[in-house]
N, C-alpha and C positions, 0 to 999 in steps of 0.2 A: 504494500499499499504506499503510495507516494502522496505528497501534497502537490497538487497542480493548481497553479495560479493562472487565471485567464480573465479576459474582459467579458462582462455581462451587461450589455447596454452601456449606461454611463458609469457603472461601477466595476470593480474587480471582485472576483470570488476566489476562494481557496477551496479545493475539493479534495476530500479523502474519505475513506470509509463510509460514513453515514450521510453523505450529501454535501451540498455547497453552502459555504458561509461567506458573508461579505468580508472583505479585507481591504487594506489600503496599500498602495505602492508608492514609489518615488514621485517627487514633484516633477521630474523629467519624463515620467511615464515608464513604459516597459519597452526596451529597445536594446541594441547592442551597446554595451558599456564602452565609453570613450575615454574617460579619465576620472581621476579623483575629484570629487565635489560636483559632478555633473547632475546629481539628483536622479539618475536613471536606475531603475531596478532591472538588472541584466537578464535578458532572455537566456535560457539554457537549462541544463540538467545538472543539479549540484548535490553533492553528498551532504549528509547531516553529520556534524561533528560532535556536538555536546550541548548540554543545557546548563545555563547559569541562572541563579535566582537569588532574590533578596530574602535571606532566612529571618530577618527581623520583621518581614511583612507577610511571608507565606511559608507554608510547609514545603518540603522538597516535592517537586512534581513527580507523579508516578509515571515512569517511563523506562525503556530499556536502553536508552542512550546514556552515556556518562553524564552525571549530574554533579555540579559543584556550587557551593554557596559563594556569592560575591562578597568582597570585603570593601570597606569604605575607601581603601587606597588602590582599588582596581581601575585600570583605564585601558583604552584600546588605541594603539599608536596609529595615527593617520598621516604621518609625515613621510612621503615617499622615499626620501634620501636617508632615512634612519634605518639601521640594521634590524630594528624591531618592528618595522612597518607591517601593518596588518596582523598584529599579535597582541594578546593580552599582556599588559605590563603593570608594574607597580608605580604609584605616584609618590612623590614627584618624579617626573621623567624628563630627560633632556630634550625631548622632541614634542611636537604637537600631539596631544592625546585627548580623546574624548573620555570623560569620566563615565564609568559604568554604574556608579552609585549616584543615581539621580534623585532630585527632590520630587519630581513627578513619578508616576508609576510606570512609565514606558519600558524600563528595563527591569521590572520586578521579576519577569520571566523572559529569558532570551534563548532562543534556539540558534546556535551558531552554525551557519551554513558554510560549506567548503568552497567559497568563492575566492579566487586569487590567493590561494594558500599553499599550493603544492605543484610548482614552486610559486613563491611570491614574486610578482612582476611590479617593480616600483612604478607608481603612477596609474596603474590600471584600475585602481579603486580598492579601498579597504573593505572591511567586513560587510557582508550581507547577513543581516540577522532576520529572524522572525521574532518580533517583539510585540508588546501590547499597543493597541491603537489608541489614538486620541479621540475625544468625543467627536462625533460626526465623520470619523474615518478621514481626517485631513491627511494630505500627503506626507510621506516620510522623506528622509534624506537619500533614499534608495533601497531601503529595506522593505519587507513585507510586514504588515501589522494586523493583528486580530484582537478581538475582545478576549478577556481572560478566560471565560468558560470555553470558548472555542479552541484557544491555544492549549489549554490543559487537556481537553478532549483529544486533540490531535496527538499531543505528546504521549498520552496513555495508549495510543494505538500504533505509534511508530516503532520501527526496529532500526538497528544500525545499518541495515541494507537499504532502507528507504531513502528517497531523494526529494529535493525540492525542484519541481519542474515549473519554469516560468515561460509562458507563451505570450507572444505579442498579440 
């Protein structure tokens, strides 16, 4: 069972197991990824790596993928010329880093997708996550976003062999 993201009218949906659920994609839409910061959710077929979550807000999600609790000093390196580009790092860090410990709930549960990570190609874009959606499913910076019940339901059904498939 994979998660397949596709367009449905004016919205996007994620489909797996028990049907389709609304999701958000990048502000640049769904297309071939061009560069870091373009806001595009890349088309393709991506492996699922692991799940990160805020243990101070939620219990560990039930799933067969590796699961780790986030710490307040966790960040994700977004600077293409840094050796840690597109990797989880500890803060403070010498390069441009996005904090994984957010005041809002967007990263309370994060499914890390294997985009540009084996090998990492500087400038092609850092992490694509499946994370929690903002109210109204407003666009992401390039990730896929779902409401908490849907993301938890997907995680409970996914296996390490499953993939995220994004279609234009």
